[in-house]
C-alpha positions as a Markdown table, in Angstrom:
| # | Residue | x | y | z |
|---|---|---|---|---|
| 1 | Thr | -10.7 | -25.6 | -2.3 |
| 2 | Asp | -6.9 | -25.6 | -2.2 |
| 3 | Gly | -6.9 | -23.4 | 0.8 |
| 4 | Leu | -8.6 | -20.5 | -1.0 |
| 5 | Pro | -9.5 | -17.7 | -0.7 |
| 6 | Leu | -6.5 | -15.9 | 0.8 |
| 7 | Ser | -6.3 | -12.2 | 1.7 |
| 8 | Lys | -4.2 | -11.3 | -1.4 |
| 9 | Glu | -4.5 | -12.4 | -5.0 |
| 10 | Ser | -0.7 | -12.7 | -5.3 |
| 11 | Asp | -0.7 | -15.2 | -2.5 |
| 12 | Glu | -3.5 | -17.2 | -4.2 |
| 13 | Val | -1.5 | -17.2 | -7.5 |
| 14 | Ala | 1.7 | -18.4 | -5.6 |
| 15 | Leu | -0.3 | -21.1 | -3.8 |
| 16 | Leu | -1.7 | -22.5 | -7.1 |
| 17 | Lys | 1.7 | -22.5 | -8.7 |
| 18 | Thr | 3.1 | -24.4 | -5.8 |
| 19 | Thr | 0.3 | -26.9 | -5.1 |
| 20 | Arg | -0.9 | -27.5 | -8.7 |
| 21 | Gly | 2.3 | -26.8 | -10.7 |
| 22 | Trp | 0.6 | -24.2 | -12.8 |
| 23 | Lys | 2.9 | -22.0 | -14.8 |
| 24 | Thr | 0.7 | -19.0 | -15.9 |
| 25 | Val | -2.1 | -18.6 | -13.4 |
| 26 | Arg | -4.9 | -16.4 | -14.7 |
| 27 | Gly | -8.3 | -15.6 | -13.3 |
| 28 | Leu | -11.7 | -14.5 | -14.6 |
| 29 | Lys | -14.6 | -13.0 | -12.7 |
| 30 | Ala | -18.3 | -13.6 | -13.0 |
| 31 | Tyr | -21.6 | -12.8 | -11.3 |
| 32 | Thr | -24.1 | -15.1 | -9.8 |
| 33 | Arg | -27.7 | -14.5 | -11.0 |
| 34 | Asp | -28.7 | -11.6 | -8.7 |
| 35 | Ala | -25.3 | -10.3 | -7.7 |
| 36 | Thr | -24.4 | -6.6 | -8.0 |
| 37 | Tyr | -20.7 | -7.3 | -7.5 |
| 38 | Pro | -18.6 | -10.0 | -9.2 |
| 39 | Asp | -18.7 | -12.7 | -6.6 |
| 40 | Leu | -17.3 | -15.7 | -8.5 |
| 41 | Tyr | -13.7 | -16.1 | -9.5 |
| 42 | Cys | -12.1 | -18.8 | -11.6 |
| 43 | Tyr | -8.4 | -19.5 | -11.7 |
| 44 | Phe | -6.8 | -21.6 | -14.4 |
| 45 | Asp | -3.3 | -22.3 | -16.0 |
| 46 | Ala | -3.2 | -20.3 | -19.2 |
| 47 | Ala | 0.0 | -22.1 | -20.2 |
| 48 | Asp | -1.9 | -25.5 | -20.4 |
| 49 | Thr | -2.1 | -26.4 | -24.1 |
| 50 | Ala | -2.3 | -30.2 | -23.8 |
| 51 | Ser | -5.4 | -30.8 | -21.7 |
| 52 | Pro | -8.9 | -30.8 | -23.2 |
| 53 | Ile | -10.9 | -27.6 | -23.3 |
| 54 | Asn | -12.8 | -27.0 | -20.1 |
| 55 | His | -16.2 | -26.3 | -21.6 |
| 56 | Phe | -17.8 | -25.4 | -18.2 |
| 57 | Ala | -15.2 | -22.7 | -17.6 |
| 58 | Met | -15.4 | -21.4 | -21.1 |
| 59 | Arg | -19.2 | -20.9 | -20.9 |
| 60 | Ala | -19.3 | -19.7 | -17.3 |
| 61 | Phe | -16.4 | -17.4 | -17.2 |
| 62 | Thr | -16.1 | -15.7 | -20.6 |
| 63 | Ala | -18.3 | -12.6 | -20.0 |
| 64 | Tyr | -15.1 | -10.6 | -19.3 |
| 65 | Pro | -12.6 | -12.0 | -21.8 |
| 66 | Asn | -9.9 | -9.4 | -21.1 |
| 67 | Asp | -10.1 | -9.6 | -17.4 |
| 68 | Ile | -6.9 | -10.5 | -15.5 |
| 69 | Gly | -4.8 | -11.0 | -18.7 |
| 70 | Gly | -7.6 | -12.4 | -20.9 |
| 71 | Leu | -8.5 | -15.8 | -22.2 |
| 72 | Pro | -5.8 | -18.0 | -23.8 |
| 73 | Lys | -6.1 | -18.1 | -27.6 |
| 74 | Arg | -6.8 | -21.8 | -27.5 |
| 75 | Gly | -9.3 | -21.6 | -24.6 |
| 76 | Ile | -9.3 | -22.5 | -21.0 |
| 77 | Arg | -7.8 | -26.0 | -20.7 |
| 78 | Gly | -7.7 | -28.5 | -17.9 |
| 79 | Asp | -8.7 | -28.0 | -14.3 |
| 80 | Val | -10.0 | -24.8 | -12.9 |
| 81 | Val | -10.3 | -23.6 | -9.3 |
| 82 | Cys | -13.5 | -21.6 | -8.7 |
| 83 | Ile | -14.2 | -19.6 | -5.5 |
| 84 | Arg | -17.1 | -17.5 | -4.4 |
| 85 | Leu | -16.5 | -14.3 | -2.4 |
| 86 | Glu | -18.8 | -12.1 | -0.4 |
| 87 | Pro | -18.9 | -8.5 | -1.7 |
| 88 | Pro | -17.0 | -6.0 | 0.3 |
| 89 | Ser | -19.1 | -4.2 | 3.0 |
| 90 | Gly | -20.8 | -1.1 | 1.7 |
| 91 | Thr | -21.1 | -2.4 | -1.8 |
| 92 | Cys | -24.4 | -1.5 | -3.6 |
| 93 | Gly | -26.9 | -4.2 | -3.1 |
| 94 | Gly | -25.4 | -5.3 | 0.1 |
| 95 | Glu | -26.8 | -5.0 | 3.6 |
| 96 | Gly | -26.8 | -1.9 | 5.6 |
| 97 | Pro | -27.2 | -1.5 | 9.4 |
| 98 | Gly | -31.0 | -1.9 | 9.1 |
| 99 | Gly | -30.9 | -4.9 | 6.7 |
| 100 | Pro | -31.1 | -5.1 | 2.9 |
| 101 | Met | -30.6 | -1.8 | 1.0 |
């Protein structure tokens, strides 16, 4: 999706500004059902005030409303880019040398 993920968040933000023309790129994190580390990330343009509210993103990514700058007052609008990341090695709930911890 749009060449993501990249190794640095600042590079991801720059890419979304360039490829999608987004002005104020923000992101929110979420957990999949059994995750012990936030493994979902959703980017959106917080400056978008004209597009319809993205109800999927509002329901799925509002557990941490103050994360990465917070939610726009008028909701997440327009397109979003969601990515899933593997937790860093050594994170609780991950796999150790002998398998699941």
